[in-house]
N, C-alpha and C positions, 0 to 999 in steps of 0.2 A: 503493499499500500503506500502512496505518495506521502510524503510529509507535508506540513502546511507551507514550508519554505518552497518545496518543489511545486506544489499547485500555485503558489503565488507567481512563481517565476513565469510558468505557463500562462497563467492568466495575463500577467502584465505583457507578455508578449503578444498574445492575441488581442488583448485591448490596444495596445500601441498600433498593431496592424489595422485594426479594425476602425480607429479612430485618428488614425494618422497623427499621433503623439508620441513624443519620446517616452521611452520605457522608465526613465527616471521621475516623470510626471505622475506614473500609474503608482502612486502609494496606497498603502491599505486603506486610508482615512479618505482618498479622493473620492468624490461623488462623479458618478458616471455623466450626469447632466452638467451639472454647475461647472465642476473642476475640470472635466475632460471633453466637455462638449457634445456628448451623444444626443442623439435625437431618437424618436420613436424607432424609426426605420434601423437605426443603429443598434437598439436593443434587441431587435429580432436577429440580426444578424451575429452580435455577440453570442447570444444564448445559443443559436445554432452553431457557432464556431466552438463553445466551450461543450457542447453536448458531443460534437464530433470528436474533439480533441481528448476528452475523458471517457467516452462511451457510456454516456449517463443522458438521462431523460429530465428535463426541468420545465415543469408545467408553468405557463404563464402565469397562473394564480400565485404561484410562489413568489413572482417578483411585483406582482399589481393584482391584487385580489379584487377584480373587477364588479362582482357580485356584491361584495361588502360595500363598495363605493356608490353602487346605486340603490342601497337599501335605506328606506326612509326612517328605520330604527336607528340607523348608525350615522345619517347625515342630514343635517338641518341647516338651510341657507348655505349650501356648498362646503360647508365645514364638517369634519367628523366630530362626533359628540364624545364626551368622555368614554361613553360605553363602547363608540366605535373606535376610538383609540385604543382601548383595551383589546378589543377583537383583533385589530390591526397587529398590535404587538403579538398575540398568540399565532397568527397566521404567519408573521415574519418575525420569527423569533431572532435572526440574525440582525435586523435592522436596529440601528440606534435612532429612536423616535424624539430624542430630546429637543431637538432643534425644530423639527415638525411640528411639535405640541404647541409651540408658541404660536403658530398661525396654520393650523390643521386644513388648509383649503385643499378639497379633492384634487384641484389641478395641479397641484404639487407634489403629487405622491410619488411621482418618478424621481423626483429630485433627492429623495431620501437613500436611493441606493448608491452603496459604496462598492468600492473593490474588495474590502473586507467582507462584505456581504456576500458577494459571488464566491470568494473563497470559501467561505464558511459552508454556502450551499454545496459546492463540489466536493469538499471534504466529508459532509455528512452522507452525500450519496456514493461515495467510493467504498 
């Protein structure tokens, strides 16, 4: 089984290639959208590359739980409620939601994903 450092090295290469950034920019705490400039289409390519490289399957809901984001029990005025934030944390245990909790707009959900989240997902699935 690969170590976390080996997984990180592979994920760094894949992200650098997919997003046309230097590997040095692809740090564990770098966010895919804000720090590395990923767009929605890039996220699909990244997931595909990771799946192929590690021979795993990553369900889209593991990155963006869309059913939660459209549930009126969890979303009011385009923001996740406290209950919604708790459910999001259950579904994305790898994610650090501290910054997102300050302004939990549904439209910003993809901005929480970090390189570390991807590494943790891969590590869990290997």
